[in-house]
C-alpha positions as CSV (number, residue, x, y, z in Angstrom):
1,H,-13.5,-10.9,-3.2
2,V,-13.1,-8.2,-0.6
3,V,-11.2,-6.0,-3.2
4,Q,-14.0,-6.4,-5.7
5,E,-16.6,-5.6,-3.1
6,R,-14.8,-2.4,-2.2
7,I,-14.4,-1.5,-5.9
8,A,-18.2,-2.0,-6.4
9,Q,-18.9,0.2,-3.4
10,G,-16.8,3.0,-4.9
11,E,-18.0,2.5,-8.5
12,R,-19.4,5.8,-9.8
13,N,-20.9,4.3,-13.0
14,P,-24.3,2.8,-12.1
15,L,-24.1,0.5,-15.1
16,K,-20.8,-1.1,-13.9
17,R,-21.7,-1.4,-10.3
18,P,-23.9,-4.6,-10.7
19,Y,-21.1,-6.2,-12.7
20,R,-18.6,-5.5,-9.9
21,R,-20.9,-7.0,-7.4
22,F,-21.4,-10.0,-9.5
23,L,-17.6,-10.5,-9.7
24,A,-17.4,-10.2,-6.0
25,K,-20.0,-12.9,-5.4
26,Q,-18.3,-15.2,-7.9
27,L,-15.0,-14.8,-6.1
28,R,-16.5,-15.3,-2.7
29,D,-18.2,-18.5,-3.8
30,H,-14.9,-19.7,-5.3
31,E,-13.1,-18.9,-2.0
32,L,-15.6,-20.8,0.0
33,A,-15.3,-23.9,-2.3
34,V,-11.5,-23.8,-2.0
35,L,-11.7,-23.7,1.8
36,E,-13.5,-27.0,1.7
37,R,-10.6,-28.7,0.0
38,I,-7.5,-27.5,1.8
39,D,-5.7,-28.4,5.0
40,G,-4.9,-24.9,6.2
41,V,-4.6,-21.2,5.4
42,A,-1.6,-18.9,5.6
43,A,-3.1,-15.5,5.2
44,I,-1.0,-12.5,4.2
45,S,-2.6,-10.1,6.6
46,S,-4.6,-10.2,9.9
47,S,-7.6,-8.8,8.2
48,D,-7.5,-11.6,5.6
49,L,-7.1,-14.1,8.4
50,A,-10.2,-12.8,10.2
51,H,-12.2,-13.1,6.9
52,F,-11.2,-16.7,6.3
53,R,-11.7,-17.6,9.9
54,A,-15.2,-16.3,9.8
55,Q,-15.9,-18.5,6.8
56,H,-14.2,-21.7,8.1
57,A,-13.2,-21.4,11.7
58,E,-12.1,-25.1,12.2
59,L,-9.2,-24.9,9.7
60,P,-5.7,-24.3,11.0
61,M,-4.8,-20.7,10.1
62,C,-2.0,-18.3,10.6
63,T,-0.7,-15.0,9.3
64,I,2.4,-15.0,7.1
65,P,3.0,-11.5,5.7
66,F,5.2,-10.5,2.8
67,G,8.8,-10.0,3.9
68,V,12.1,-8.7,2.6
69,D,15.8,-9.4,3.2
70,I,16.4,-6.2,5.1
71,E,20.2,-6.4,4.4
72,A,19.3,-5.9,0.7
73,Y,17.6,-2.6,1.4
74,P,20.1,-0.1,2.8
75,L,18.8,3.0,4.5
76,Q,18.7,5.8,2.0
77,P,20.1,9.3,2.8
78,W,17.6,12.1,2.8
79,P,18.5,15.4,1.0
80,D,18.6,18.7,2.6
81,G,15.4,20.7,2.4
82,A,11.8,19.5,1.7
83,P,11.3,15.9,0.8
84,T,9.8,14.6,-2.5
85,C,6.6,12.5,-2.5
86,F,6.3,9.6,-4.9
87,H,4.0,6.8,-6.0
88,L,5.0,3.7,-8.0
89,G,2.3,1.3,-9.1
90,S,0.9,-0.4,-12.1
91,M,-2.0,1.6,-13.4
92,D,-3.8,-1.3,-15.1
93,W,-4.9,-2.3,-11.6
94,L,-8.1,-0.3,-11.1
95,P,-7.6,0.6,-7.4
96,N,-4.3,2.2,-8.3
97,E,-5.8,4.4,-11.0
98,D,-8.8,5.3,-8.9
99,G,-6.5,6.3,-6.0
100,I,-4.2,8.4,-8.2
101,R,-7.0,10.2,-9.8
102,W,-8.5,10.9,-6.4
103,L,-5.1,12.2,-5.2
104,L,-4.7,14.5,-8.2
105,D,-8.3,15.7,-8.4
106,E,-9.2,16.1,-4.7
107,V,-6.1,16.1,-2.6
108,W,-3.3,17.7,-4.4
109,P,-5.0,21.0,-5.2
110,R,-5.6,21.5,-1.5
111,A,-2.1,20.7,-0.6
112,I,-0.3,22.7,-3.3
113,A,-2.4,25.7,-2.6
114,E,-1.0,25.8,0.9
115,R,2.6,24.7,0.1
116,P,3.6,25.6,-3.5
117,G,6.9,23.9,-2.9
118,L,5.4,20.4,-2.6
119,R,6.7,17.9,-5.2
120,L,5.2,14.7,-6.4
121,E,6.6,12.0,-8.8
122,L,4.3,9.4,-10.3
123,A,5.4,6.3,-12.2
124,G,4.0,3.0,-13.2
125,N,3.1,0.7,-16.1
126,Q,0.1,1.5,-18.3
127,M,-0.1,5.1,-17.2
128,P,-3.2,6.6,-18.8
129,Q,-2.4,9.0,-21.7
130,D,-4.5,11.8,-20.2
131,L,-2.4,11.7,-17.1
132,L,0.9,11.6,-19.1
133,E,-0.2,14.7,-20.9
134,A,-1.6,16.5,-17.8
135,E,0.2,19.6,-16.5
136,I,-0.3,19.8,-12.8
137,P,1.7,22.2,-10.6
138,G,4.4,20.4,-8.6
139,V,3.7,17.0,-10.3
140,R,5.8,15.0,-12.7
141,I,4.0,12.0,-14.2
142,R,6.0,9.3,-15.9
143,G,5.0,5.9,-17.3
144,R,7.1,2.8,-16.9
145,V,10.5,3.5,-15.4
146,P,13.6,1.5,-16.3
147,D,14.6,0.9,-12.7
148,A,11.8,0.7,-10.1
149,R,14.2,0.4,-7.2
150,Q,16.1,3.5,-8.3
151,F,12.9,5.4,-8.6
152,M,11.9,4.5,-5.0
153,E,15.4,5.4,-3.7
154,E,15.2,8.9,-5.2
155,G,12.0,9.9,-3.3
156,Q,11.5,10.2,0.4
157,I,7.7,10.0,1.0
158,M,5.7,7.1,-0.5
159,V,2.1,8.1,-0.9
160,V,-0.5,5.3,-1.0
161,P,-3.9,6.9,-1.8
162,L,-5.8,3.6,-2.1
163,L,-9.6,3.7,-1.7
164,S,-10.2,0.0,-2.3
165,A,-7.7,-2.8,-1.7
166,G,-7.2,-6.1,0.1
167,G,-4.3,-8.1,1.4
168,M,-1.0,-6.3,1.7
169,R,1.0,-3.9,-0.4
170,V,4.4,-5.2,-1.3
171,K,5.7,-1.8,-2.4
172,I,5.0,-0.4,1.1
173,V,7.1,-3.0,2.8
174,E,9.9,-2.3,0.3
175,G,9.6,1.4,0.8
176,M,9.7,1.1,4.6
177,A,12.7,-1.1,4.4
178,L,14.5,1.7,2.5
179,G,13.6,4.1,5.2
180,K,10.9,5.9,3.3
181,A,8.1,7.6,5.2
182,V,4.8,6.2,4.0
183,L,1.6,8.3,3.9
184,S,-1.3,6.1,3.3
185,T,-5.1,5.7,3.6
186,T,-6.1,3.2,6.2
187,I,-7.2,0.8,3.5
188,G,-3.9,1.1,1.7
189,A,-1.9,0.3,4.9
190,E,-3.9,-2.9,5.7
191,G,-1.7,-5.9,6.6
192,I,1.2,-3.8,8.0
193,E,1.3,-3.5,11.8
194,A,2.6,0.1,11.9
195,E,1.6,2.8,14.4
196,D,0.2,6.0,12.9
197,G,2.5,8.9,13.6
198,R,5.4,6.6,14.6
199,Q,6.2,4.2,11.7
200,M,3.6,5.4,9.2
201,I,1.3,8.4,8.5
202,L,-2.4,7.5,8.0
203,A,-4.9,9.9,6.6
204,D,-8.4,9.4,5.2
205,G,-10.4,11.9,3.1
206,P,-9.1,14.7,0.9
207,E,-8.7,17.3,3.6
208,A,-6.8,15.0,6.0
209,F,-4.6,13.6,3.3
210,A,-3.8,17.1,2.1
211,K,-2.9,18.3,5.6
212,A,-0.7,15.3,6.0
213,L,1.2,16.2,2.8
214,V,1.7,19.7,4.2
215,R,3.0,18.4,7.5
216,T,5.6,16.3,5.7
217,H,6.8,19.4,3.8
218,D,6.9,21.5,7.0
219,D,8.7,18.9,9.2
220,P,11.3,17.0,7.1
221,A,13.2,16.0,10.3
222,G,10.1,14.5,11.8
223,T,9.1,12.8,8.6
224,R,12.6,11.3,8.2
225,A,12.3,9.9,11.8
226,I,9.1,8.1,10.8
227,G,11.0,6.6,7.8
228,E,13.8,5.4,10.1
229,A,11.3,3.9,12.5
230,A,9.5,2.2,9.6
231,R,12.8,0.5,8.6
232,Q,13.3,-0.7,12.1
233,L,9.8,-2.2,12.2
234,I,10.5,-4.1,8.9
235,A,13.8,-5.4,10.3
236,E,12.0,-6.7,13.5
237,R,8.8,-8.1,12.1
238,Y,9.0,-8.5,8.3
239,D,12.5,-9.8,7.7
240,D,12.5,-13.0,5.5
241,R,14.3,-15.0,8.2
242,R,11.6,-14.6,10.7
243,I,8.8,-15.1,8.2
244,V,10.3,-18.3,6.8
245,A,10.7,-19.7,10.3
246,D,7.0,-19.0,11.0
247,L,5.9,-20.6,7.8
248,I,8.0,-23.7,8.5
249,A,6.4,-24.0,11.9
250,F,3.0,-23.8,10.4
251,F,3.8,-26.5,7.9
252,E,5.0,-28.7,10.7
253,Q,1.8,-28.1,12.6
254,L,-0.2,-29.2,9.6
255,M,1.9,-32.4,9.3
256,G,1.3,-33.2,12.9
257,K,4.9,-32.7,14.1
């Protein structure tokens, strides 16, 4: 329900806002009912864990984040010159569409005015027709791509302009595992224990996000180092082997072993 609450807060249409709030309340009531019938909670992020603990503190709980097999994600080489920014996400999920429109309308014009050499690649299922037809300097907008992994491998900076979300973004973990530098809003990066400026770049608001885009363009070596540190973080904390071991330990706790 946290996602729906955030969507409701950002809803610009006053006719839709009450409906969004109604959905959030329905989901919250359902979550509370489910908590009464289960033996434990394995939350995907620390923020989700805090939410559930506030609702039902006596239940056994732990955090089990999304993970990857790091060996299946080889570090990708960076090209000479300025890196390319990219975003990959299904546009039939409202937070993705809202975030991309915010990026294109409020952030990108500021950034491209300062650095005309900036490049941005956008792809995802259900891309709105008006975006596919848009002509924006430095931006290439595609719909569904035949190979999502290849699309991610070809870019260097993953942008995550989410304004409303919850849980954890799977694509961020995959991008970091490939050595991509991630530029995200604070909300977009929730669930990933990365340090701003070391393993990830965080920026909120149009001006800050635009300045961060400019910095990645001006300092490709530093941006690449953030991507390499991101991969190391995934290898240490988000590898499948560690996560599976933690999950088994939690199950054993629930069974009283």
